[in-house]
N, C-alpha and C positions, 0 to 999 in steps of 0.2 A: 802115289806120287812117284814118278820115274826119276832116274838118276840125274838127268839133265835139268829137270825142274828143281830138284833139291839143291843142286850146285848153283843155279841161278838165284834161288832164294837166299842161300848162304852169302853169295856175292852182294846181293842187294842189302841185306842186313848189315854186313860188314862195312859196306860203303856208307850206309846211314850212320853207323856208329862213328866212323872216321869224320864224316861231315859235321855231325853234331858236336863232336869233341873239338874240332878245329874252330868252329863258330864260337863255342863256349870259351875256349882259351883266348882266342883273339879278342872277343868282346870284353872278357874279364881284364885282359891287359890294357885295353883301351879305356875302359870305364873305371877300373880299380875296384869294382863292386861285384862280388859273386852273385848277390841277389839280383842286381840289374842284368848282369850277363845271363843268368839262368832264365829270367823272364823273357828277355829278348830272344834268346836261342830257342826256347820252347815256342814262342809265338811265331817266329820265322819258320821253323821247321813244320809246325802244324799247318801253316799257310801253304808252304811248298808241297807238302804231302797231299793236301786237299787239291791244290791246283794240278798236280801231276795226275791224281786219280781222275779228275774231271777231264783233263786233256786226253787221257787214255780212253775214257768212255766215248768222248767225241770222235777221236781217231778211229776207234773200232766201228762206230756208227756210220762213218762216212762210206764204208765199203758195202753197206746194205742197199 
């Protein structure tokens, strides 16, 4: 793995941590329930990660 790739991976993982934290805290403040906030956050981010992966595959496949 080269330096550029490692930095990009760190950036992506750090952003994902920020994004999940913001969603969890915001949802917890809105619902008042850690359990509901955690469930919503996990479902939302699993959906978004899957959608992003599928989009990237589609995008890369367009060029062939």
